[in-house]
GUMARTI-412597 format. One record per atom (N, C-alpha, C, CB): atom name; residue in one letter; x, y, z. Coordinates in Angstrom, 1 decimal. Each point is the difference from the previous one (the first is absolute). Glycine has a CB too. Layout:
BEGIN
NODE   a  r    east   north      up
NODE  CA  A       X       Y       Z
...
***
This chain:
BEGIN
NODE   a  r    east   north      up
NODE   N  M     9.2    -1.4    -1.7
NODE  CA  M    -1.1     0.7     0.7
NODE   C  M    -1.1     1.4    -0.8
NODE  CB  M     1.9    -0.8     2.0
NODE   N  K    -2.6     1.2    -1.0
NODE  CA  K    -1.9     0.3    -0.8
NODE   C  K    -0.2     1.5    -0.2
NODE  CB  K    -1.5    -2.1     1.5
NODE   N  I     1.6     1.6    -2.4
NODE  CA  I    -0.6     1.6    -1.0
NODE   C  I    -0.8     0.5     0.3
NODE  CB  I     0.3    -0.6    -1.6
NODE   N  N    -1.4     1.5     1.7
NODE  CA  N    -0.7     0.8     0.9
NODE   C  N    -0.9     1.5    -1.3
NODE  CB  N     2.4    -0.7     2.9
NODE   N  N    -0.8     0.6    -3.0
NODE  CA  N    -0.4     1.8    -1.2
NODE   C  N     0.9     0.0    -0.5
NODE  CB  N    -1.1     1.8     1.0
NODE   N  A     1.1    -0.2    -1.9
NODE  CA  A     0.8     0.4    -1.2
NODE   C  A     1.8     0.3     0.3
NODE  CB  A    -2.5     1.2    -1.0
NODE   N  E     2.9    -0.8     2.4
NODE  CA  E     0.7     0.4     1.3
NODE   C  E     0.7    -1.2     0.0
NODE  CB  E    -1.6     1.5     1.3
NODE   N  E     1.0    -2.4    -0.5
NODE  CA  E     1.1    -1.2     0.7
NODE   C  E     0.0    -1.0    -2.2
NODE  CB  E    -1.3    -0.5     4.3
NODE   N  F     0.7     0.4    -5.3
NODE  CA  F     0.4    -0.7    -0.7
NODE   C  F     1.6     0.7    -0.8
NODE  CB  F    -2.8    -0.9     0.1
NODE   N  G     2.3     1.9     0.4
NODE  CA  G     1.0     1.6    -0.9
NODE   C  G     1.4    -0.6     0.5
NODE  CB  G    -1.9     2.8     0.2
NODE   N  C     1.9    -3.8     1.3
NODE  CA  C     1.0     0.5     1.1
NODE   C  C     0.1    -0.6    -0.7
NODE  CB  C     0.1     0.7     2.1
NODE   N  A    -0.5    -2.0    -1.6
NODE  CA  A     1.1    -1.7    -0.4
NODE   C  A     0.5    -0.3    -1.4
NODE  CB  A    -1.3    -1.1     1.6
NODE   N  I     0.8     2.3    -2.7
NODE  CA  I     1.0     0.2    -1.1
NODE   C  I     1.2     1.0     0.2
NODE  CB  I    -1.8    -0.4    -1.4
NODE   N  K     2.0     1.3     1.6
NODE  CA  K     1.0     0.8     0.4
NODE   C  K     0.5    -1.4     0.7
NODE  CB  K    -0.8     2.8     0.3
NODE   N  T     0.9    -3.5     0.9
NODE  CA  T    -0.1     0.0     1.1
NODE   C  T     1.6    -1.5    -0.6
NODE  CB  T    -3.5     1.2     1.6
NODE   N  R     2.3    -1.3    -2.9
NODE  CA  R     0.1    -1.6    -0.9
NODE   C  R     1.9     0.6    -0.8
NODE  CB  R    -3.9    -1.0    -1.0
NODE   N  R     3.7     2.2     0.0
NODE  CA  R     0.2     0.6    -0.7
NODE   C  R     1.8     0.5     0.6
NODE  CB  R    -3.2     0.4    -0.8
NODE   N  K     3.3     0.2     2.2
NODE  CA  K     1.1     0.1     0.2
NODE   C  K     1.7    -1.7     0.7
NODE  CB  K    -2.3     2.9     0.1
NODE   N  E     0.2    -3.7    -0.1
NODE  CA  E     1.7    -1.3     0.9
NODE   C  E    -0.2    -0.9    -1.3
NODE  CB  E    -0.3    -0.5     3.5
NODE   N  L    -0.3     1.3    -4.7
NODE  CA  L     1.0     0.1    -1.5
NODE   C  L     1.0     0.6    -0.5
NODE  CB  L    -1.6    -0.2    -0.4
NODE   N  N     1.7     1.0     1.0
NODE  CA  N     0.5     1.3    -0.5
NODE   C  N     0.1     1.2    -1.3
NODE  CB  N     0.8    -1.5     1.3
NODE   N  Y    -1.9     1.0    -0.7
NODE  CA  Y    -0.4     0.8    -1.9
NODE   C  Y    -0.4     1.4     0.7
NODE  CB  Y    -1.6    -2.2    -2.1
NODE   N  T     2.0     3.2     0.8
NODE  CA  T    -0.3     0.6    -0.1
NODE   C  T    -1.4     0.8    -0.2
NODE  CB  T     2.0    -0.9     0.0
NODE   N  Q    -2.9     1.7     0.0
NODE  CA  Q    -1.5     0.5    -0.7
NODE   C  Q     1.0     0.2    -1.5
NODE  CB  Q    -1.9     1.6     2.4
NODE   N  N     2.4    -0.6    -2.0
NODE  CA  N    -0.2    -0.1    -2.1
NODE   C  N     1.0    -0.8    -0.2
NODE  CB  N    -0.6     2.5    -1.0
NODE   N  Y     0.9    -4.2     0.9
NODE  CA  Y     0.6    -0.8     0.0
NODE   C  Y    -1.3    -1.2    -1.0
NODE  CB  Y     1.8     1.1     2.5
NODE   N  V    -2.6    -1.2    -0.9
NODE  CA  V    -2.0    -0.7    -0.5
NODE   C  V    -0.4     0.4    -1.3
NODE  CB  V    -1.2     0.3     2.4
NODE   N  A     1.3     1.8    -2.2
NODE  CA  A    -0.9     1.0    -1.0
NODE   C  A     0.7    -0.8    -0.7
NODE  CB  A    -0.6     2.6     0.4
NODE   N  E     1.8    -3.5    -1.2
NODE  CA  E     0.7     0.9    -1.4
NODE   C  E    -0.1    -2.4    -0.2
NODE  CB  E     2.8     4.1     0.3
NODE   N  V    -2.8    -4.9     0.4
NODE  CA  V    -0.9    -1.1    -0.1
NODE   C  V    -0.9    -0.4    -0.1
NODE  CB  V     0.8     0.1     0.4
NODE   N  T    -1.9     0.4     0.4
NODE  CA  T    -1.6     0.1    -0.6
NODE   C  T    -0.4     1.0    -1.4
NODE  CB  T    -0.5    -0.5     2.7
NODE   N  G     1.1     1.4    -2.8
NODE  CA  G    -0.4     1.3    -0.4
NODE   C  G    -0.7     0.8     0.6
NODE  CB  G     0.3    -0.8    -1.4
NODE   N  F    -0.4     1.1     2.3
NODE  CA  F    -1.4     0.3     0.8
NODE   C  F     0.7     1.4     1.0
NODE  CB  F    -1.5    -3.2     0.2
NODE   N  S     1.0     4.1    -0.5
NODE  CA  S     0.6     1.1     0.5
NODE   C  S     0.1     0.0     1.9
NODE  CB  S    -1.2     1.2    -2.6
NODE   N  A     2.9    -0.2     2.6
NODE  CA  A     0.1    -0.2     1.3
NODE   C  A    -0.4     1.4     0.7
NODE  CB  A     1.8    -1.9    -0.4
NODE   N  S    -3.2     2.3     0.3
NODE  CA  S    -0.5     0.4     0.3
NODE   C  S    -1.2    -0.9     0.6
NODE  CB  S     1.2     1.8    -1.3
NODE   N  F    -2.2    -3.0     0.5
NODE  CA  F     0.0    -0.8    -0.4
NODE   C  F     0.2    -1.2     2.0
NODE  CB  F     0.9     1.5    -3.3
NODE   N  I     0.3    -1.6     2.4
NODE  CA  I     1.0    -1.0     2.0
NODE   C  I    -0.4     0.3     0.9
NODE  CB  I     2.2    -0.1    -0.1
NODE   N  S    -2.3     2.2     0.0
NODE  CA  S     0.5     0.4     1.2
NODE   C  S    -2.0     0.1     0.9
NODE  CB  S     3.3     1.7    -1.1
NODE   N  N    -3.7    -1.4     0.1
NODE  CA  N    -1.8     0.3     0.4
NODE   C  N    -0.2    -1.3     0.6
NODE  CB  N    -1.0     1.5    -2.0
NODE   N  L     1.3    -2.5     1.8
NODE  CA  L    -1.2    -1.7    -0.3
NODE   C  L     2.0     0.0     1.4
NODE  CB  L    -2.4    -1.7    -4.5
NODE   N  E     3.3     1.6     5.9
NODE  CA  E     0.5     0.0     0.5
NODE   C  E    -0.9     0.7     0.6
NODE  CB  E     1.9    -0.6    -0.8
NODE   N  N    -2.1     2.0     0.6
NODE  CA  N    -0.2     0.4     1.4
NODE   C  N    -1.5     0.0     0.2
NODE  CB  N     2.2     1.4     0.1
NODE   N  G    -2.4    -2.2    -0.2
NODE  CA  G    -2.0     0.1    -0.3
NODE   C  G    -0.6     0.1    -0.8
NODE  CB  G    -0.1     0.7     1.2
NODE   N  K     0.2     0.2    -2.0
NODE  CA  K    -0.8     0.8    -0.5
NODE   C  K    -1.5    -0.7    -0.5
NODE  CB  K     2.3     1.5    -0.6
NODE   N  E    -3.5    -1.6     0.5
NODE  CA  E    -0.9    -1.0    -0.6
NODE   C  E     0.0     0.0    -0.7
NODE  CB  E    -1.1    -0.2     0.8
NODE   N  T     1.1     0.6    -2.2
NODE  CA  T    -0.7     0.4    -1.6
NODE   C  T     1.0    -0.6    -0.5
NODE  CB  T    -1.4     2.2    -0.2
NODE   N  A     2.2    -3.0     0.7
NODE  CA  A     1.1    -0.5    -0.4
NODE   C  A    -0.9    -1.4    -0.9
NODE  CB  A     2.0     1.1     2.2
NODE   N  E    -1.5    -0.9    -3.3
NODE  CA  E    -0.7    -1.1    -1.0
NODE   C  E     0.3    -1.2     0.6
NODE  CB  E     0.3     1.3    -2.1
NODE   N  L    -1.7    -2.7     1.7
NODE  CA  L     0.3    -1.4     0.7
NODE   C  L     0.8    -1.1    -0.9
NODE  CB  L    -2.3     0.6     1.3
NODE   N  G     2.7    -0.5    -1.3
NODE  CA  G     0.4    -0.4    -1.8
NODE   C  G     1.7    -0.6     0.3
NODE  CB  G    -1.6     2.4    -1.7
NODE   N  K     2.0    -0.6     1.6
NODE  CA  K     1.2     0.7     0.7
NODE   C  K     0.5    -0.9     1.1
NODE  CB  K    -0.8     2.3    -0.5
NODE   N  A     0.2    -2.1     1.7
NODE  CA  A     0.5    -0.1     0.6
NODE   C  A     0.2    -1.2     1.0
NODE  CB  A    -0.3     2.0    -0.9
NODE   N  L    -0.3    -3.1     0.2
NODE  CA  L    -0.1    -1.3    -0.7
NODE   C  L     1.1     0.0    -0.2
NODE  CB  L    -1.8    -0.4    -0.9
NODE   N  Y     1.9     0.4    -0.6
NODE  CA  Y     0.8    -0.1    -0.6
NODE   C  Y     1.0     0.7     0.2
NODE  CB  Y    -1.2    -0.7    -1.1
NODE   N  L     2.1     1.5     1.7
NODE  CA  L     1.3    -0.2     1.2
NODE   C  L     0.4     0.0     1.0
NODE  CB  L     0.2     0.6    -0.9
NODE   N  A    -1.7    -1.8     2.0
NODE  CA  A     0.0    -0.4     1.0
NODE   C  A     0.7    -1.6    -1.3
NODE  CB  A    -2.3     1.8     2.2
NODE   N  N     2.0    -2.2    -2.3
NODE  CA  N     0.4    -1.8    -0.9
NODE   C  N     1.3     0.4    -0.5
NODE  CB  N    -2.5    -1.1    -1.2
NODE   N  L     3.4     2.5     0.1
NODE  CA  L     0.7     0.7    -0.1
NODE   C  L     1.0    -0.6     1.2
NODE  CB  L    -1.7     1.9    -1.2
NODE   N  L     1.4    -1.5     2.3
NODE  CA  L     0.8     0.4     1.4
NODE   C  L     0.4    -2.1     1.0
NODE  CB  L    -2.0     3.5     0.2
NODE   N  G     1.2    -4.0    -0.7
NODE  CA  G    -0.3    -0.9     0.3
NODE   C  G    -0.8     0.2     1.7
NODE  CB  G     2.0    -0.9    -2.1
NODE   N  L    -3.3     0.9     1.9
NODE  CA  L    -0.3     0.4     1.0
NODE   C  L    -1.3    -1.0    -0.5
NODE  CB  L     1.4     2.7     0.9
NODE   N  D    -2.3    -3.5    -1.0
NODE  CA  D    -1.6    -0.7     0.1
NODE   C  D    -0.8     0.9     0.5
NODE  CB  D     0.6    -2.2     0.4
NODE   N  I    -2.6     2.5    -0.6
NODE  CA  I    -0.5     0.0     0.3
NODE   C  I    -1.3    -0.8     0.2
NODE  CB  I     1.6     1.5    -0.4
NODE   N  K    -1.8    -1.6     1.4
NODE  CA  K    -0.9    -0.9     0.3
NODE   C  K    -0.9    -0.2     0.8
NODE  CB  K     1.2    -0.3    -0.7
NODE   N  L    -2.9     0.0     0.1
NODE  CA  L    -0.7     0.7     0.9
NODE   C  L    -0.9    -0.6     0.1
NODE  CB  L     0.7     1.7    -0.3
NODE   N  S    -1.3    -1.9     1.9
NODE  CA  S    -1.2    -1.4     0.5
NODE   C  S    -0.8     1.1     1.2
NODE  CB  S     1.9    -2.9    -0.1
NODE   N  E    -2.8     1.9    -0.1
NODE  CA  E    -1.2     0.6     0.8
NODE   C  E     0.5    -0.3     1.6
NODE  CB  E    -2.3    -0.7    -2.1
NODE   N  R     1.6     2.4     2.6
NODE  CA  R    -0.1    -0.2     1.4
NODE   C  R    -0.9     0.0     1.2
NODE  CB  R     1.5     0.5    -0.9
***
């Protein structure tokens, strides 16, 4: 999947979380992140912290790959 913006990244995170049948609250408990952070990330808020976003993607079993266009 090609991700071009924060909204698409958030959608991918949300889709994977739901595939795993995890709630935002469960993910918040496991990661120590706030449920509001997870909600903001899933809704494409552009001010989300990159390190936390990448950690969460990895936790949900998503790999991030960057390649030249």
